[in-house]
LUMLOKE-71167 format. One record per atom (N, C-alpha, C, O): residue in three letters; x, y, z. Coordinates in steps of 0.001 Angstrom, whole numbers, plus 500000, padded with zeros to 6 digits. Layout:
REM LUMLOKE-71167
ALAXYZ ...
REM end
This chain:
REM LUMLOKE-71167
MET526722498815519973 MET526109500138520163 MET527123501062520830 MET527496500837521981 ARG527571502095520127 ARG528575502996520659 ARG527929504100521489 ARG526937504705521082 LEU528518504351522673 LEU527966505355523570 LEU528069506747522966 LEU527188507580523179 ARG529156507013522201 ARG529346508335521625 ARG528246508675520628 ARG527701509779520647 SER527916507704519742 SER526850507951518762 SER525496508032519444 SER524618508762518985 LEU525310507298520527 LEU524057507342521273 LEU523840508713521905 LEU522732509248521876 LEU524920509286522485 LEU524803510582523120 LEU524660511709522110 LEU524068512746522411 ARG525208511508520890 ARG525141512551519879 ARG523705512790519420 ARG523273513937519309 HIS522971511726519154 HIS521589511880518685 HIS520798510627519040 HIS520490509824518158 PRO520465510447520307 PRO519845509189520732 PRO518433508991520218 PRO518066507875519852 PHE517614510068520180 PHE516222509919519793 PHE515769511134519005 PHE516299512233519165 ASP514796510919518166 ASP514156512029517478 ASP513070512647518342 ASP512744513823518182 ARG512507511865519255 ARG511434512403520091 ARG511306511596521370 ARG511275510365521347 VAL511231512311522490 VAL510996511685523791 VAL509923512490524497 VAL510027513713524590 SER508903511828524989 SER507839512520525726 SER507475511707526961 SER507406510478526912 ILE507245512400528056 ILE506884511757529316 ILE505386511469529317 ILE504577512329528969 THR505031510265529708 THR503626509885529780 THR503016510387531097 THR503761510745532009 PRO501690510423531220 PRO501071510796532504 PRO501547509929533670 PRO501733510416534785 LEU501742508635533394 LEU502259507755534442 LEU503676508165534839 LEU504026508148536018 GLY504494508538533837 GLY505851508962534118 GLY505902510251534926 GLY506734510390535823 ARG505013511197534610 ARG504963512445535387 ARG504549512171536835 ARG505119512726537774 PHE503553511313536993 PHE503099510969538345 PHE504234510310539140 PHE504461510646540302 PHE504942509368538503 PHE506011508647539206 PHE507157509599539553 PHE507742509496540631 SER507484510535538636 SER508579511478538907 SER508228512403540062 SER509054512636540944 ILE507001512935540064 ILE506575513820541160 ILE506544513061542482 ILE506961513579543518 PHE506043511819542433 PHE506000511003543644 PHE507407510753544184 PHE507638510840545390 THR508364510437543269 THR509741510187543692 THR510366511438544314 THR511081511355545313 LEU510086512608543704 LEU510609513867544239 LEU510077514142545643 LEU510842514473546549 LEU508780514007545815 LEU508179514251547129 LEU508674513238548151 LEU508909513572549313 PHE508830511985547702 PHE509326510951548618 PHE510765511259549028 PHE511142511013550174 GLY511574511794548110 GLY512952512149548430 GLY513018513276549444 GLY513849513255550352 ILE512135514270549288 ILE512088515371550250 ILE511724514846551638 ILE512299515262552643 ALA510764513931551674 ALA510348513346552959 ALA511473512538553583 ALA511661512566554800 ALA512235511807552741 ALA513337510988553260 ALA514441511864553857 ALA515006511547554904 ILE514738512979553168 ILE515784513871553660 ILE515366514531554975 ILE516160514650555908 ASN514116514950555026 ASN513638515613556251 ASN513567514665557440 ASN513820515072558574 SER513230513422557195 SER513064512475558309 SER514383511816558711 SER514597511475559875 GLY515273511643557709 GLY516529510957558002 GLY516359509480558252 GLY517249508849558821 ASN515227508901557838 ASN514948507479558056 ASN515674506651556991 ASN515537506910555796 ASN516451505651557438 ASN517215504820556502 ASN516316504003555578 ASN516632503796554407 LEU515216503552556112 LEU514288502776555284 LEU513770503609554115 LEU513661503131552986 LEU513452504872554418 LEU512973505752553340 LEU514064505987552293 LEU513775506115551103 TYR515332506043552750 TYR516445506199551794 TYR516556504982550871 TYR516811505105549673 PHE516357503804551470 PHE516403502582550650 PHE515273502589549605 PHE515491502239548446 ILE514085502985550023 ILE512950503037549086 ILE513193504085548008 ILE512875503866546839 LEU513762505232548405 LEU514073506279547429 LEU515093505780546396 LEU514963506032545198 ALA516115505063546898 ALA517112504504545978 ALA516466503535544987 ALA516839503495543815 TYR515503502763545463 TYR514800501813544600 TYR513994502553543530 TYR513978502149542368 LEU513329503631543929 LEU512546504416542962 LEU513440505050541902 LEU513106505049540717 LEU514575505591542330 LEU515517506196541378 LEU516111505140540444 LEU516367505403539269 MET516323503940540991 MET516840502855540164 MET515835502472539074 MET516222502162537947 LEU514539502495539417 LEU513516502211538417 LEU513534503245537291 LEU513416502884536120 LEU513679504520537634 LEU513755505565536613 LEU514978505371535713 LEU514886505500534492 PHE516118505061536325 PHE517339504848535559 PHE517207503625534644 PHE517568503672533468 ALA516681502531535209 ALA516510501307534411 ALA515530501518533274 ALA515710500972532186 SER514499502304533517 SER513528502598532472 SER514188503297531290 SER513919502966530135 GLY515064504279531587 GLY515753504990530517 GLY516680504095529726 GLY516703504165528497 ILE517453503246530407 ILE518395502353529723 ILE517665501316528868 ILE517998501116527699 LEU516666500658529463 LEU515947499607528737 LEU515172500162527542 LEU515120499533526485 SER514572501340527712 SER513832501925526587 SER514773502339525462 SER514396502293524291 THR516005502747525807 THR517007503078524793 THR517389501848523986 THR517393501882522755 ILE517709500767524676 ILE518065499521523978 ILE516891499005523164 ILE517078498436522088 ASN515697499200523668 ASN514498498673523021 ASN514236499326521660 ASN513771498657520737 ILE514527500615521527 ILE514083501355520348 ILE515153501483519266 ILE514825501692518098 LEU516442501360519642 LEU517510501536518665 LEU517791500245517901 LEU517499499144518367 GLY518380500423516686 GLY518774499276515866 GLY517644498646515089 GLY517740497476514717 MET516558499388514826 MET515430498840514072 MET515736498831512572 MET516369499754512060 GLU515292497802511881 GLU515375497720510427 GLU513976497541509862 GLU513256496617510240 VAL513599498430508955 VAL512268498381508347 VAL512432498378506835 VAL513153499212506287 GLU511765497439506151 GLU511836497335504699 GLU510431497276504115 GLU509514496715504714 PHE510285497862502944 PHE509021497826502216 PHE508904496497501481 PHE509866496046500859 SER507717495857501548 SER507542494562500882 SER506420494561499841 SER506593493978498771 ALA505280495192500118 ALA504171495155499169 ALA503174496263499511 ALA503359497004500476 GLN502119496363498707 GLN501088497358498940 GLN499740496848498488 GLN499648495974497625 ASP498686497405499081 ASP497337497182498586 ASP497150497940497287 ASP498036498683496863 GLU495986497754496646 GLU495609498650495571 GLU495173499962496214 GLU494119500031496847 LEU495975500984496051 LEU495738502264496704 LEU495090503229495720 LEU495525503353494575 PHE494039503914496182 PHE493315504863495349 PHE493369506244495989 PHE493396506382497212 ARG493384507248495147 ARG493495508628495614 ARG492373508964496586 ARG491198508730496304 GLY492755509521497742 GLY491771509948498724 GLY491176508840499562 GLY490279509099500364 GLU491648507601499405 GLU491129506476500181 GLU492270505815500950 GLU493383505689500438 GLU491988505399502172 GLU493014504778502999 GLU493270503347502560 GLU492336502592502289 GLY494536502983502492 GLY494942501614502167 GLY496092501205503073 GLY496321501823504112 ASN496813500164502679 ASN497892499644503527 ASN499164499422502722 ASN499131498987501571 LEU500275499731503358 LEU501582499296502894 LEU502042498163503801 LEU501759498162504999 TYR502757497197503221 TYR503218496050503994 TYR504733496157504178 TYR505495496279503218 LEU505137496106505452 LEU506531496282505818 LEU507039495058506565 LEU506268494343507205 SER508332494827506477 SER508983493792507291 SER509892494497508305 SER510687495363507941 VAL509765494119509563 VAL510488494767510652 VAL511307493721511395 VAL510834492616511662 ARG512538494084511722 ARG513359493196512558 ARG514337494027513369 ARG514581495196513071 LYS514892493405514398 LYS515857494061515288 LYS517223493416515085 LYS517334492192515028 LYS518248494230514978 LYS519582493715514685 LYS520119492826515803 LYS520588491717515547 LYS520050493320517058 LYS520658492576518162 LYS519612492127519167 LYS519106491006519096 TYR519295493003520094 TYR518400492626521181 TYR516942492744520731 TYR516624493604519910 PRO516058491901521251 PRO514638491988520869 PRO513996493273521392 PRO514483493891522339 SER512899493653520756 SER512148494848521157 SER510714494460521474 SER510197493459520979 PHE510084495276522312 PHE508736494969522774 PHE507846496210522665 PHE508318497346522723 LEU506566495960522507 LEU505534497007522552 LEU505833498149521582 LEU505870499314521977 LEU506048497804520309 LEU506407498794519300 LEU505177499269518532 LEU504238498510518294 HIS505207500536518156 HIS504210501119517264 HIS504939501668516047 HIS505832502505516183 VAL504562501200514849 VAL505148501680513593 VAL504117502580512922 VAL502999502149512641 CYS504497503835512665 CYS503506504855512282 CYS503856505550510974 CYS505024505753510642 THR502798505908510240 THR502868506840509120 THR501945508012509463 THR501375508068510553 ASP501808508939508526 ASP500914510073508771 ASP499458509642508914 ASP498653510359509508 ALA499114508464508368 ALA497723508013508384 ALA497375507172509603 ALA496193506933509854 GLY498361506714510368 GLY498052505889511529 GLY499207504974511892 GLY500295505079511326 CYS498965504074512843 CYS500023503214513388 CYS499581501749513399 CYS498391501436513385 SER500575500870513426 SER500353499441513644 SER501177499004514847 SER502275499510515080 PHE500638498060515606 PHE501246497633516867 PHE501961496296516704 PHE501435495370516087 LEU503160496209517264 LEU503929494967517287 LEU504287494648518739 LEU505051495398519346 PRO503773493583519307 PRO504115493255520696 PRO505559492803520876 PRO506143492993521943 TYR506141492198519826 TYR507509491671519956 TYR508172491636518587 TYR507539491278517594 VAL509451492009518534 VAL510251491919517311 VAL511629491392517684 VAL512286491918518582 GLY512058490344516982 GLY513392489789517194 GLY514212489874515922 GLY513988490749515086 LYS515177488949515775 LYS516035488938514594 LYS515294488470513349 LYS515668488826512232 GLU514248487675513536 GLU513441487234512393 GLU512471488343511989 GLU511929489047512842 LYS512261488491510694 LYS511420489564510186 LYS509954489342510537 LYS509427488234510428 LYS509319490415510956 LYS507882490402511223 LYS507190491228510151 LYS507583492363509882 GLU506155490654509536 GLU505402491356508503 GLU504233492105509145 GLU503453491525509901 ILE504123493386508839 ILE503014494187509360 ILE502457495043508232 ILE503102495234507201 SER501255495553508444 SER500654496508507512 SER500476497835508243 SER500042497875509395 VAL500818498915507551 VAL500639500254508118 VAL499707501036507208 VAL499784500891505987 PRO498830501859507766 PRO497891502615506940 PRO498588503729506170 PRO499567504310506639 ILE498067504015504982 ILE498607505084504145 ILE497448505786503457 ILE496448505155503112 LEU497582507079503260 LEU496530507878502624 LEU497193508947501773 LEU498053509686502252 SER496787509029500492 SER497368510016499593 SER496263510783498885 SER495288510195498417 SER496420512090498811 SER495442512938498126 SER495778513118496653 SER495012513741495919 LYS496917512579496207 LYS497356512697494821 LYS497601511324494235 LYS498002510399494941 ARG497358511194492938 ARG497650509936492252 ARG499108509928491801 ARG499791510951491854 GLY499577508753491352 GLY500928508635490828 GLY501854507883491767 GLY501413507263492735 ILE503148507946491466 ILE504160507291492295 ILE504505508210493461 ILE504883509365493266 LYS504371507691494660 LYS504640508456495873 LYS505799507809496639 LYS506104506631496454 LYS506424508591497487 LYS507541508106498284 LYS507222508173499775 LYS506621509133500258 LEU507627507158500470 LEU507576507143501927 LEU509017507012502404 LEU509576505915502428 GLU509612508142502785 GLU511038508160503087 GLU511366507540504438 GLU512428506938504598 LYS510464507678505418 LYS510750507131506747 LYS509459506862507500 LYS508415507437507195 VAL509542505996508467 VAL508427505715509361 VAL508875506025510793 VAL510062505997511118 TYR507891506317511625 TYR508178506646513031 TYR507877505427513889 TYR506767504896513858 VAL508858504991514647 VAL508718503827515534 VAL508871504305516974 VAL509862504949517318 TYR507887503987517813 TYR507989504387519219 TYR507500503263520126 TYR506843502319519687 SER507842503398521409 SER507451502387522396 SER507378503034523772 SER508055504029524035 ILE506554502464524651 ILE506489502906526049 ILE507115501856526967 ILE506957501912528187 TYR507826500898526368 TYR508515499865527142 TYR509616500513527979 TYR510224501464527488 PRO509927500069529222 PRO509356498882529874 PRO508222499181530862 PRO507346498343531075 PHE508242500387531469 PHE507300500663532555 PHE506238501683532180 PHE505367501997532992 GLY506298502204530959 GLY505313503187530533 GLY505566504585531056 GLY504663505421531036 PHE506786504861531528 PHE507088506187532060 PHE507294507222530944 PHE506989508400531128 ALA507809506785529796 ALA508112507701528693 ALA507797507030527365 ALA507865505808527234 ARG507457507843526401 ARG507258507359525035 ARG508479507778524221 ARG508670508960523939 ARG509288506819523854 ARG510525507096523120 ARG510371506618521681 ARG509950505489521426 GLY510715507481520764 GLY510554507141519359 GLY511745507533518519 GLY512563508357518926 ILE511838506938517344 ILE512917507228516416 ILE512391507086514994 ILE511536506241514728 TYR512896507902514087 TYR512532507807512676 TYR513470506830511986 TYR514691506942512099 VAL512890505867511269 VAL513673504849510570 VAL513537505077509070 VAL512423505167508554 SER514664505170508368 SER514654505393506921 SER514017504206506203 SER514284503050506532 LEU513175504507505223 LEU512484503468504468 LEU512723503632502971 LEU513067502667502290 ASN512542504866502447 ASN512752505175501034 ASN511970504235500117 ASN512514503683499160 ALA510692504066500425 ALA509831503193499633 ALA509046504013498613 ALA508712505173498857 GLU508760503402497478 GLU507904504006496457 GLU506659503143496287 GLU506742501915496257 TYR505517503791496177 TYR504271503068495980 TYR503405503838494990 TYR503565505045494809 LEU502490503119494354 LEU501661503687493289 LEU500250503924493798 LEU499643503050494415 VAL499736505123493530 VAL498371505477493909 VAL497542505637492641 VAL497860506461491784 TYR496466504837492523 TYR495578504902491367 TYR494606506073491490 TYR494414506615492578 PRO494001506457490378 PRO492923507454490475 PRO491751506924491303 PRO491570505716491459 ARG490979507846491816 ARG489820507467492620 ARG488736506889491710 ARG488506507390490609 ILE488074505833492180 ILE486992505209491411 ILE485686505384492163 ILE485509504846493256 ASP484776506139491574 ASP483414506261492084 ASP482514505488491140 ASP482789505405489944 LEU481450504928491665 LEU480601504071490843 LEU479162504572490787 LEU478271503935491350 PRO478918505692490124 PRO477524506060489864 PRO476945505128488802 PRO477692504390488160 VAL475650505150488613 VAL475002504296487619 VAL475115504973486265 VAL474488506004486025 TYR475921504387485372 TYR476127504982484058 TYR475036504522483094 TYR474490503425483213 ASP474747505376482161 ASP473827505077481072 ASP474551505405479775 ASP475331506357479730 GLU474308504637478722 GLU474988504899477452 GLU474570506219476835 GLU475212506684475893 LYS473509506836477340 LYS473122508160476877 LYS473698509242477791 LYS473473510435477587 ASP474431508804478780 ASP475018509729479729 ASP476092510564479046 ASP476623510168478008 LYS476411511704479617 LYS477415512584479032 LYS478786511921478975 LYS479580512223478084 TYR479076511014479920 TYR480370510364479908 TYR480518509479478671 TYR481567509459478028 PHE479471508761478357 PHE479519507884477190 PHE479666508700475912 PHE480442508345475025 ALA478936509768475827 ALA478998510615474638 ALA480331511344474556 ALA480833511596473460 SER480899511679475683 SER482137512457475696 SER483312511646475184 SER484132512136474408 TRP483383510398475629 TRP484593509648475325 TRP484487508849474031 TRP485518508491473461 GLY483314508565473558 GLY483168507910472265 GLY483091506401472359 GLY483342505814473412 GLU482735505771471227 GLU482584504323471189 GLU482917503806469809 GLU482946504576468849 ARG483171502503469692 ARG483391501857468416 ARG482955500406468546 ARG483168499767469575 TYR482348499904467493 TYR481918498518467493 TYR482830497718466565 TYR483342498243465577 GLY483025496439466898 GLY483823495593466036 GLY483331494167466099 GLY482579493808467006 SER483746493342465143 SER483424491914465159 SER484698491163464816 SER485609491712464196 ARG484754489917465219 ARG485958489138464986 ARG485586487712464661 ARG484517487212465012 ARG486532487074463964 ARG486399485656463742 ARG486651484955465048 ARG487612485290465741 GLY485829483997465413 GLY485991483402466731 GLY485889481906466711 GLY485874481272465656 TYR485820481355467899 TYR485704479912468080 TYR484395479568468759 TYR484242478479469312 GLU483448480496468720 GLU482132480279469293 GLU481086480659468257 GLU481395481311467259 GLY479856480252468497 GLY478776480577467580 GLY478522479460466581 GLY478928478319466801 GLU477845479790465472 GLU477493478789464474 GLU478699478419463616 GLU479569479248463352 PHE478733477144463183 PHE479831476646462347 PHE479802477343460986 PHE478761477414460332 ARG480951477851460577 ARG481038478642459352 ARG481652477866458203 ARG481272478070457050 GLY482601476973458497 GLY483270476194457460 GLY484696475895457869 GLY485059476008459040 LEU485507475511456882 LEU486906475195457122 LEU487796476231456435 LEU487419476836455430 ARG488949476410456988 ARG489968477260456359 ARG491336476677456665 ARG491488475815457531 ARG492330477172455930 ARG493687476674456108 ARG494239477109457469 ARG493969478205457961 TYR495024476198458050 TYR495623476473459366 TYR496578477652459279 TYR497370477747458341 GLU496505478548460252 GLU497411479687460359 GLU498125479633461700 GLU497599479121462689 THR499336480174461707 THR500119480195462950 THR499338480921464048 THR498843482030463845 GLY499240480288465193 GLY498495480873466300 GLY497134480240466514 GLY496528480438467567 ASP496635479481465544 ASP495345478805465719 ASP495459477707466772 ASP496517477103466951 ARG494361477466467454 ARG494355476451468500 ARG494325475055467890 ARG493583474785466946 LEU495146474182468450 LEU495263472839467884 LEU493975472042468004 LEU493669471231467130 PHE493206472260469082 PHE491998471448469246 PHE490875471880468299 PHE489810471262468295 HIS491095472945467485 HIS490113473322466481 HIS490481472800465092 HIS489785473085464117 ILE491579472035464998 ILE491955471434463713 ILE490979470303463368 ILE490669469465464215 HIS490498470288462119 HIS489619469213461642 HIS490513468122461074 HIS490924468195459916 TRP490820467100461890 TRP491836466119461524 TRP491397465248460345 TRP492231464821459548 LYS490128464989460234 LYS489648464139459134 LYS489821464830457784 LYS489996464171456759 LYS489771466147457791 LYS489923466904456542 LYS491342467468456397 LYS491579468361455584 SER492269466949457180 SER493623467499457177 SER494635466464456724 SER495723466366457292 ILE494284465686455697 ILE495209464656455209 ILE496363465297454443 ILE497524464949454661 LYS496045466247453532 LYS497072466891452734 LYS497594468161453394 LYS498794468432453351 GLU496712468935453999 GLU497110470140454703 GLU496175470344455896 GLU495048469848455915 LEU496660471071456871 LEU495874471290458075 LEU494732472259457802 LEU494921473329457224 ASN493525471844458241 ASN492347472694458121 ASN491753472942459509 ASN491736472050460357 VAL491277474137459722 VAL490749474551461009 VAL489267474857460878 VAL488833475487459914 LYS488486474399461867 LYS487060474718461915 LYS486879476185462287 LYS487492476681463232 GLU486038476860461536 GLU485818478283461771 GLU484339478526462091 GLU483445477922461498 PHE484116479425463046 PHE482763479746463469 PHE482480481219463181 PHE483384482002462892 GLU481224481564463269 GLU480823482942462993 GLU481472483925463966 GLU481777485061463602 GLY481680483475465212 GLY482274484374466195 GLY481205485206466878 GLY480092485352466374 VAL481545485727467986 VAL480635486544468772 VAL481018488007468595 VAL482177488380468782 GLU480054488823468238 GLU480342490240468051 GLU480722490870469391 GLU480048490692470405 THR481809491597469352 THR482320492209470572 THR482330493714470411 THR482778494231469388 ARG481844494408471404 ARG481879495859471367 ARG483181496351471975 ARG483573495931473064 VAL483835497236471266 VAL485074497837471745 VAL484827499322471960 VAL484445500040471035 ILE485046499774473180 ILE484822501176473522 ILE486163501832473779 ILE486942501369474613 TYR486430502908473063 TYR487632503703473292 TYR487271504940474090 TYR486332505661473752 ILE488015505175475136 ILE487831506376475931 ILE488955507348475590 ILE490132507014475723 THR488599508523475158 THR489580509533474793 THR489839510454475969 THR488917511056476521 ILE491099510556476342 ILE491480511414477456 ILE491942512761476911 ILE492840512798476070 PRO491360513858477362 PRO491826515176476915 PRO493288515395477298 PRO493741514904478332 ARG494019516128476471 ARG495423516385476772 ARG495571517191478059 ARG496459516928478869 SER494690518177478237 SER494678518923479496 SER493644518284480417 SER492440518403480188 HIS494112517621481436 HIS493217516886482327 HIS493657517127483770 HIS494844517281484058 ASP492690517156484652 ASP492971517282486075 ASP492556515999486779 ASP492160515028486135 ASP492650516000488113 ASP492304514796488875 ASP490855514383488652 ASP490554513191488585 LYS489958515354488537 LYS488541515034488371 LYS488298514290487068 LYS487563513303487042 VAL488915514762485978 VAL488742514095484683 VAL489318512688484720 VAL488687511747484240 VAL490513512536485285 VAL491147511221485351 VAL490318510273486215 VAL490187509093485888 ASP489758510781487317 ASP488889509948488166 ASP487654509493487406 ASP487227508346487539 GLU487072510400486599 GLU485882510040485814 GLU486224508960484789 GLU485457508015484601 VAL487369509099484131 VAL487790508097483152 VAL488023506746483835 VAL487584505712483333 ALA488709506757484972 ALA488971505515485697 ALA487666504848486133 ALA487533503627486045 SER486719505633486597 SER485429505090487024 SER484681504482485850 SER484059503426485972 TYR484748505162484707 TYR484045504653483523 TYR484679503361483016 TYR483974502436482611 VAL486030503297483041 VAL486728502071482653 VAL486304500914483555 VAL486013499816483079 HIS486273501173484853 HIS485867500143485809 HIS484461499648485502 HIS484197498446485538 PHE483563500574485202 PHE482177500217484919 PHE482075499372483647 PHE481371498362483629 ILE482776499782482579 ILE482712499062481305 ILE483249497639481457 ILE482634496682480988 LEU484397497510482113 LEU485003496186482245 LEU484165495267483126 LEU484161494054482917 ARG483457495819484102 ARG482593494996484942 ARG481389494490484160 ARG480762493506484551 LYS481067495151483070 LYS479974494682482200 LYS480454493626481208 LYS479659493089480436 GLY481745493329481227 GLY482289492307480343 GLY482626492799478963 GLY482833491992478057 GLU482688494102478775 GLU483006494658477468 GLU484480495008477397 GLU485189494952478402 SER484941495370476202 SER486334495664475959 SER486540497170475872 SER485739497880475263 VAL487613497651476480 VAL487849499087476506 VAL489324499376476290 VAL490195498629476737 GLY489591500502475579 GLY490951500965475369 GLY491042502457475629 GLY490020503131475761 LEU492267502980475703 LEU492491504393475980 LEU493123505075474782 LEU494028504535474145 LEU492629506278474483 LEU493187507111473426 LEU493569508468473996 LEU492964508951474953 MET494589509074473387 MET494912510474473675 MET495412511109472389 MET496441510709471844 GLU494674512103471909 GLU494989512802470670 GLU495128511829469503 GLU496026511964468671 GLY494245510865469454 GLY494232509907468356 GLY495209508759468488 GLY495157507818467696 SER496096508809469466 SER497071507734469670 SER496571506775470746 SER495993507192471749 ILE496802505500470521 ILE496358504482471473 ILE497352504407472630 ILE498516504058472432 LEU496894504735473830 LEU497715504580475031 LEU497691503138475517 LEU498725502561475853 VAL496483502566475548 VAL496306501175475951 VAL495360500517474955 VAL494238500994474786 PRO495770499440474289 PRO494870498762473353 PRO493691498129474077 PRO493773497879475279 PRO492603497868473375 PRO491416497298474023 PRO491700495947474662 PRO492548495185474199 GLY490977495672475726 GLY491118494408476408 GLY490062494259477482 GLY489234495146477693 LYS490105493118478158 LYS489135492819479205 LYS489861492283480434 LYS491047491955480385 GLY489118492204481538 GLY489602491534482731 GLY490290492449483725 GLY490541493624483461 GLU490590491862484889 GLU491168492614485995 GLU492587493099485693 GLU492947494221486048 GLU493387492261485043 GLU494753492671484728 GLU494763493822483744 GLU495596494724483834 HIS493823493786482794 HIS493727494901481848 HIS493302496175482566 HIS493788497260482246 GLU492402496050483530 GLU491985497224484301 GLU493164497811485082 GLU493317499030485152 LYS493992496946485666 LYS495160497438486390 LYS496127498157485446 LYS496735499161485818 SER496264497635484218 SER497139498287483253 SER496650499683482922 SER497442500621482832 ILE495326499821482739 ILE494764501143482438 ILE494905502075483634 ILE495278503236483471 LEU494614501588484819 LEU494730502420486013 LEU496163502869486241 LEU496406503985486702 ARG497110501998485918 ARG498528502369486069 ARG498889503506485115 ARG499595504440485494 VAL498400503422483871 VAL498658504494482903 VAL497992505797483366 VAL498603506864483302 LEU496747505709483828 LEU496038506917484295 LEU496727507517485517 LEU496767508738485664 ALA497266506677486388 ALA497926507190487594 ALA499167507993487253 ALA499528508924487972 LEU499820507633486155 LEU501081508282485805 LEU500926509437484835 LEU501916510065484461 LEU499678509734484415 LEU499467510865483506 LEU499777512191484191 LEU499654513249483573 
REM end
């Protein structure tokens, strides 16, 4: 730690706590009393008080400098809702104590940080969807005696994705949302339902559906009627705002929770092909977030 760089820009923010103001005023008044009385004992006590102030400044400086913060992961973040980013924090040389790592949405507390990385979560809140940046976090501490709150901004340069907001009103298929975005029904050959017959094996068929007794000369596969599946396409208008995207995201969430298949269209082009499940929902939300 170079003294020249420390003196050039030691902290981004330093503020005296109520305890620090009380101790400083007390030390000043005690010094005036010591000078007026000329008592050696009072001089010794005054020297001790001044030493505490000096030690507080030095220790708090060492405590706060040299922090390393890295982005590691994120919750599923939705527009207008608070979530968490996960960071790893460590100290290059000397350990640090009583740290607060803060974003605009709030702070997380770390009692101790050494050379080994500590994983923490910090709150985050975004009013816009899409890819967002968190360029720096604010780290502060009142260590060692609580006389001052010393903080520094640590570069992070993290990117995180914010999904559209999902509200869950009770949808009805006669609702305007259903009529607005449209629907389509489809059926497929499947491996469930009533037995339909045999057909020639095709690449991609499941091996456990091969009828081995009827496959002496060529492979034959058991075929069933299949289960009719409804496929719903949601059409996104080319001109859309946050409200429209939120409505589409909410409707997608509702459809997939019913176990149906949903895809996204825009101007007749398929943005996301139909599918089911949580991973498919994340794929759709990712596309909607980046629109």
